[in-house]
C-alpha positions in Angstrom: -7.2 -1.9 27.7 -8.6 1.8 26.7 -12.2 2.3 25.6 -13.3 5.4 24.0 -16.1 6.0 20.8 -15.2 5.0 17.7 -16.3 8.6 16.5 -15.7 11.7 18.3 -17.7 14.9 16.4 -15.6 18.0 17.1 -16.2 20.2 20.3 -18.0 17.2 21.6 -17.2 15.2 24.9 -16.6 11.8 25.1 -15.4 9.4 27.7 -12.5 7.2 28.2 -11.6 4.4 30.1 -8.3 2.8 30.5 -7.5 -0.5 32.6 -4.3 -2.2 33.7 -4.8 -5.5 34.7 -1.9 -7.5 36.8 1.1 -5.8 35.1 4.4 -7.8 36.3 6.7 -4.6 35.8 6.3 -0.7 36.4 5.4 1.1 33.5 4.0 4.1 31.6 0.7 4.3 29.3 0.6 7.3 26.9 -3.0 7.9 25.0 -2.9 9.5 22.4 -5.7 11.0 20.1 -4.3 11.3 16.6 -6.1 13.0 13.4 -3.9 13.1 10.2 -0.2 14.3 11.6 -1.5 15.9 14.6 -1.9 14.3 17.8 -3.1 15.0 21.5 -1.9 13.3 24.6 -5.2 12.5 26.1 -3.6 10.4 29.3 -0.4 9.6 30.6 -0.3 7.1 33.6 2.6 5.7 35.0 1.8 2.3 37.3 2.7 -0.6 39.3 -0.5 -2.1 40.0 -3.8 -2.6 38.4 -6.3 -0.2 37.8 -9.4 1.6 35.7 -9.8 4.9 35.6 -12.6 6.7 33.3 -12.3 10.4 32.5 -14.3 12.9 29.9 -12.3 14.3 27.3 -13.1 17.5 24.8 
């Protein structure tokens, strides 16, 4: 599960939280911010165990 604000104004700071619950295999989670034809990788996380992590991005 990933949570973040519905509207992010240009130049402002926002918080993104990602949670992984009870994985049954190793995986890689990629989270992108997409605007039209441009995409920005916000988080790439390889995980084998549960986690909950929040971070700020601009």
